C-alpha positions in Angstrom: -15.4 7.0 -18.3 -12.1 8.0 -19.9 -12.5 9.9 -23.1 -9.7 10.8 -25.5 -9.5 13.7 -27.9 -9.9 17.5 -27.5 -10.1 18.1 -23.8 -12.7 20.2 -21.9 -11.8 22.4 -19.0 -13.5 22.3 -15.7 -13.1 20.7 -12.3 -15.1 20.7 -9.0 -12.9 22.5 -6.5 -15.3 22.3 -3.5 -12.8 20.3 -1.5 -9.7 22.5 -1.8 -9.2 22.5 1.9 -8.2 18.9 1.9 -4.4 18.3 2.0 -3.6 14.6 1.4 0.1 15.2 2.1 -0.6 15.9 5.8 0.8 13.0 7.8 -1.7 13.6 10.5 -4.5 12.3 8.2 -3.0 8.8 8.4 -2.1 8.5 12.1 -4.9 6.1 12.8 -5.2 4.5 9.3 -6.6 5.5 6.0 -8.9 8.6 6.1 -12.0 7.1 4.7 -14.3 10.1 5.6 -12.1 12.4 3.5 -12.4 10.1 0.5 -16.2 9.6 1.0 -16.3 13.3 0.4 -14.0 13.3 -2.6 -16.0 10.5 -4.3 -19.1 12.5 -3.8 -17.9 16.0 -4.6 -14.7 15.7 -6.7 -13.9 12.2 -7.9 -11.4 13.6 -10.4 -9.6 16.2 -8.3 -6.4 18.1 -8.8 -4.7 18.4 -5.5 -4.0 22.1 -4.6 -0.4 23.3 -4.3 0.8 22.9 -0.7 4.2 22.6 1.0 3.6 18.9 0.9 3.0 18.8 -2.9 6.1 21.0 -3.4 8.2 18.2 -1.7 6.6 15.7 -4.0 7.4 17.4 -7.3 4.2 19.5 -7.5 0.5 19.0 -7.7 -1.2 15.8 -8.9 -4.6 14.3 -9.8 -6.5 12.2 -7.4 -8.9 9.5 -8.6 -11.1 8.1 -5.9 -13.9 6.2 -7.6 -13.7 2.5 -8.5 -14.6 2.9 -12.2 -11.9 5.5 -12.8 -9.2 3.5 -10.9 -10.1 0.4 -12.9 -10.2 2.2 -16.3 -6.8 3.9 -15.8 -5.3 0.6 -14.6 -6.3 -1.0 -17.9 -5.0 1.8 -20.2 -1.2 1.6 -20.1 -0.9 3.4 -23.4 -2.3 6.7 -22.0 -1.3 6.2 -18.4 2.4 5.1 -18.1 4.1 3.3 -15.3 7.6 4.2 -16.4 8.2 6.7 -13.6 7.2 4.1 -11.0 4.2 3.8 -8.6 5.3 6.6 -6.2 4.7 10.3 -6.6 8.4 11.0 -6.1 9.2 8.9 -9.1 12.0 6.5 -9.6 15.7 6.8 -10.4 16.6 6.5 -14.2 18.5 3.2 -13.6 15.3 1.6 -12.3 13.1 2.7 -15.1 12.1 -0.4 -17.2 14.1 -2.6 -14.8 11.3 -3.5 -12.4 7.7 -4.7 -13.0 6.3 -1.5 -11.4 8.4 0.8 -13.6 7.6 -0.9 -16.9 5.2 -0.3 -19.8 4.5 -2.8 -22.7 6.3 -4.5 -24.3 9.0 -4.6 -21.5 6.5 -5.4 -18.8 5.1 -8.3 -20.8 8.6 -9.7 -21.2 9.5 -9.5 -17.6 6.2 -10.8 -16.4 6.6 -13.9 -18.6 10.1 -14.5 -17.3 9.1 -14.2 -13.6 6.1 -16.4 -14.2 8.4 -19.1 -15.5 9.8 -19.6 -12.0 6.4 -20.4 -10.6 5.8 -23.8 -12.1 2.8 -25.9 -10.8 5.2 -28.1 -8.8 6.9 -25.1 -7.2 3.6 -23.4 -6.5 2.3 -26.5 -4.8 5.5 -26.7 -2.7 5.1 -23.0 -1.7 1.5 -23.7 -0.6 2.8 -26.5 1.7 5.5 -24.3 3.1 3.0 -21.5 3.8 1.0 -24.0 5.9 4.1 -25.2 7.7 5.2 -21.7 8.5 1.7 -20.6 9.7 1.6 -23.5 12.1 5.0 -22.8 13.5 4.4 -19.0 13.8 1.0 -19.4 15.6 2.4 -22.2 17.9 5.4 -20.0 18.8 3.1 -17.0 19.5 0.9 -19.2 21.7 3.9 -20.4 23.7 4.8 -16.8 24.4 1.3 -15.7 25.1 1.8 -11.9 25.0 3.1 -10.9 21.6 3.2 -8.0 19.2 1.0 -9.4 16.5 2.5 -7.3 13.7 6.1 -8.2 14.3 5.8 -11.7 15.7 2.9 -13.1 13.6 1.8 -11.1 10.6 5.2 -10.0 9.4 6.8 -13.5 9.8 4.7 -15.4 7.3 5.2 -13.2 4.2 8.9 -12.8 5.0 9.5 -16.5 5.4 7.5 -17.2 2.2 9.6 -14.6 0.3 12.8 -16.1 1.7 11.6 -19.6 0.6 11.0 -18.3 -2.9 14.5 -16.9 -3.0 16.1 -19.9 -1.3 17.6 -17.7 1.5 19.2 -19.8 4.2 17.3 -19.8 7.5 20.4 -18.5 9.3 20.4 -15.4 7.1 16.8 -14.6 7.6 16.8 -12.6 10.8 19.3 -10.2 9.4 17.3 -9.8 6.1 14.1 -9.3 8.0 15.8 -6.7 10.2 17.1 -4.8 7.2 13.7 -4.8 5.5 12.0 -3.5 8.6 14.6 -0.7 8.8 13.9 0.4 5.2 10.1 0.1 5.6 9.8 2.1 8.8 12.5 4.7 8.0 10.3 7.3 6.4 8.2 7.9 9.6 10.0 10.7 11.5 8.3 9.6 14.7 10.2 6.3 14.7 13.6 8.0 14.8 15.3 5.9 12.1 18.4 7.7 10.8 18.2 8.4 7.1 21.8 7.1 6.6 20.9 3.8 8.5 18.0 3.3 6.1 20.2 3.9 3.1 22.8 1.5 4.4 20.1 -1.1 5.0 18.9 -0.8 1.4 22.5 -1.1 0.1 23.1 -4.2 2.2 19.9 -5.7 0.9 20.8 -5.0 -2.7 24.3 -6.4 -2.1 22.9 -9.6 -0.6 20.5 -9.9 -3.6 23.4 -9.7 -6.0 25.5 -12.2 -4.1 22.4 -14.5 -3.8 21.9 -14.5 -7.5 25.6 -15.2 -8.2 25.4 -18.1 -5.8 22.4 -19.6 -7.5 24.2 -19.4 -10.8 27.3 -21.1 -9.4 25.4 -23.7 -7.4 21.8 -24.2 -8.7 19.3 -25.2 -6.1 15.7 -26.4 -6.3 14.0 -23.0 -5.7 12.3 -20.3 -7.6 15.3 -18.0 -7.5 17.6 -20.5 -9.3 14.8 -21.0 -11.9 14.7 -17.2 -12.4 18.5 -17.0 -13.0 18.1 -19.6 -15.8 14.7 -18.6 -17.2 14.5 -17.8 -20.9 11.4 -17.0 -23.1 11.0 -16.5 -26.7 10.2 -12.9 -27.9 7.6 -12.1 -30.7 10.5 -11.5 -33.0 11.9 -15.0 -32.4 14.8 -13.9 -30.2 15.3 -15.4 -26.7 15.4 -13.2 -23.6 16.4 -13.8 -20.0 16.5 -11.7 -16.8 19.5 -9.4 -16.5 21.3 -9.4 -13.2 20.1 -6.0 -12.2 16.5 -6.9 -13.0 16.7 -9.9 -10.7 18.4 -7.9 -8.0 15.7 -5.2 -8.1 13.0 -7.8 -8.1 14.6 -9.0 -4.8 14.1 -5.6 -3.3 10.5 -5.3 -4.6 9.6 -8.7 -3.1 11.3 -8.1 0.2 9.9 -4.7 0.8 6.5 -4.3 -1.0 5.7 -8.0 -0.8 6.1 -8.2 3.0 4.4 -4.9 3.9 1.2 -5.5 2.0 0.5 -9.1 3.2 1.5 -8.2 6.8 -0.9 -5.3 6.8 -3.8 -7.4 5.4 -3.2 -10.1 8.1 -3.0 -7.5 10.9 -6.0 -5.5 9.6 -8.0 -8.7 9.1 -7.5 -9.7 12.7 -8.6 -6.3 13.9 -11.7 -6.4 11.7 -12.7 -9.9 12.9 -12.2 -8.9 16.5 -14.2 -5.7 16.0 -17.0 -7.7 14.4 -17.3 -10.8 16.7 -20.4 -12.0 14.8 -18.3 -12.3 11.6 -15.5 -14.1 13.6 -18.0 -16.5 15.1 -19.5 -17.3 11.8 -16.1 -17.9 10.1 -15.1 -20.2 12.9 -18.4 -22.1 12.6 -18.4 -22.2 8.7 -14.8 -22.8 7.4 -16.2 -22.9 3.8 -16.6 -19.1 4.1 -12.8 -18.6 4.3 -12.3 -17.8 0.6 -14.9 -15.0 0.7 -13.5 -13.8 4.0 -10.0 -13.4 2.5 -11.3 -11.3 -0.3 -13.3 -9.2 2.2 -10.1 -8.8 4.4 -8.2 -7.6 1.3 -10.9 -5.2 0.3 -11.3 -3.9 3.8 -7.6 -3.4 4.5 -6.4 -2.3 1.0 -2.8 -2.2 2.1 -1.6 -0.2 -0.9 -2.8 3.4 -0.6 -2.2 4.6 -4.1 -0.2 4.1 -7.3 0.9 6.9 -9.6 0.6 7.0 -13.4 2.0 9.6 -15.8 -0.3 10.8 -18.6 1.2 10.3 -22.1 -1.3 12.3 -24.1 -4.0 14.9 -23.4 -7.1 13.1 -22.2 -10.3 13.4 -20.2 -11.5 11.5 -17.2 -15.2 12.0 -16.5 -15.1 15.2 -18.5 -12.1 16.7 -16.7 -9.2 17.7 -18.8 -5.9 16.0 -17.9 -2.9 17.3 -19.8 -0.1 15.1 -21.0 2.7 14.9 -18.5 0.5 15.3 -15.4 0.6 12.7 -12.7 -2.5 10.8 -11.8 -2.9 8.8 -8.6 -5.2 5.8 -8.1 -6.5 5.5 -4.5 -7.3 1.8 -3.9 -8.8 2.0 -0.4 -11.2 4.7 -1.6 -12.2 2.7 -4.7 -12.8 -0.3 -2.4 -15.4 1.7 -0.4 -17.3 3.0 -3.4 -21.0 2.6 -2.9 -21.5 2.5 -6.6 -19.9 -0.9 -6.6 -20.2 -2.2 -3.0 -23.4 -2.5 -1.0 -23.0 -0.8 2.3 -19.2 -0.5 1.7 -18.2 0.5 5.2 -19.6 -2.8 6.6 -17.2 -5.7 7.1 -19.0 -8.7 5.7 -17.3 -12.1 5.0 -20.3 -13.3 3.0 -20.2 -10.3 0.6 -20.9 -11.3 -3.0 -19.9 -7.9 -4.6 -16.2 -8.5 -4.1 -14.8 -6.8 -7.2 -12.1 -5.0 -5.2 -9.1 -3.4 -6.7 -6.6 -4.0 -3.8 -4.4 -6.0 -6.1 -4.7 -3.3 -8.8 -7.6 -2.6 -11.1 -6.8 -5.3 -13.6 -4.7 -5.0 -16.7 -1.0 -5.5 -17.1 -0.1 -4.4 -13.5 -2.4 -6.7 -11.7 -0.3 -8.0 -8.7 1.8 -11.0 -9.7 1.8 -12.2 -6.2 -2.0 -11.9 -5.6 -2.7 -15.6 -5.3 0.2 -16.3 -3.0 -0.8 -13.3 -0.8 -4.4 -14.7 -0.6 -3.0 -18.1 0.2 -0.9 -16.7 3.1 -3.8 -14.8 4.5 -6.0 -17.9 4.3 -3.6 -20.3 6.0 -2.8 -17.9 8.7 -6.4 -17.4 9.7 -7.2 -21.1 9.3 -4.4 -21.9 11.8 -5.4 -19.1 14.2 -9.0 -20.4 14.2 -7.8 -24.0 14.7 -5.3 -23.4 17.4 -6.2 -20.2 19.3 -8.9 -20.2 21.9 -9.0 -16.4 22.6 -7.3 -13.3 21.3 -7.3 -10.1 23.4 -5.9 -6.8 22.2 -4.0 -5.6 25.2 -2.9 -2.1 24.2 -3.3 0.7 21.6 -2.4 -0.1 18.0 0.4 2.1 16.6 0.5 3.3 13.1 3.6 4.2 11.0 3.1 7.0 8.4 5.6 6.9 5.5 3.9 9.8 3.8 2.9 10.2 0.2 6.4 9.7 -1.0 5.6 6.0 -0.6 2.5 4.3 -2.1 2.0 2.3 1.1 1.7 5.6 3.0 0.5 4.1 6.3 0.4 0.8 8.1 -0.2 -0.6 11.5 3.3 -1.2 13.0 2.5 -2.5 16.4 -0.5 -4.4 17.8 -0.1 -6.0 21.3 -2.2 -9.1 21.9 -2.6 -11.9 24.3 -3.2 -15.4 22.8 -4.6 -18.3 24.7 -4.6 -21.9 23.2 -7.8 -23.9 22.6 
């Protein structure tokens, strides 16, 4: 429970040996045993000073329980998003320019503008396109047989859907996908991506976004991006507002990078979970009506976003622990989604689970993921088409994980998964 007013001192420091900034913790995925211990012993924990925290601007608070993650997510007055979701913070020019770096009322304004682009007709079309892309992607993978599931299947669907939203010509997409992959993987030193190459890729993406918006204004098309260039909503004071060019350009980056990473990770992790639990895979294949629940369980199980950061605006308490104004608080979604206070047997993958109040899309409130429904749709159609068209899937090599470090809220993701697909 979050309590405001005169703070009390005190914190359980029995887990001071843990260093969440150590990249080695994430080399095989999220370190659930570490967070099982944090939830039990120090659910509101101030990370000790380490060389890793020095590089991230100092120490920070770690919230690992579902109830605290949800409560902070729903209190934007006390826990601000202005500095962005990452521990490293964001540049001044991006503050209050992106959904993830906005507090009310700016966030409400931008969310209303972006929502204006997703009319019922456009949403229905996107759902049709998701199905068409899923069919084409799965059929293409079957024709090749041996594929990297991450790059050739899971990554393709969200990227094509994002490109459809933006109205990016098909001929431009390979380059955009390549640039996005460069930016996403660059923080992992083991991959050997040059820092300057990553910066150049981000600049090229931003330039493309700016030129795309200008083209939509000159030559309107029947796509979401054109609608967003023209969208206008009435403010509470009676004035009309629309998206500034820089806001639309930065939204392009947010969609292209964060939107692709998360859905790709959920699809990849969902496949691994189903293959690791053949009884669940068999039941899903036999009972297609279970797919909606399976999608929520896949999202809970994979929790692609590791954490979001908030900045405390006024002295407060969380579960009796004093949190001073100005401190950084991090919300750890994979941990919250394995909290046994909320989920029965949380480390069991169960597509029939009824306690599915996961926080993988955020803990509710203003910053609940705007793309949650589309992401769930993409996951659903991908697995529906895999079950309908693929006779067998065999993992043929070791999965590889990319670790971006705590400078990025994604932190870690499966970057390669070799598989062999056989048709029905």
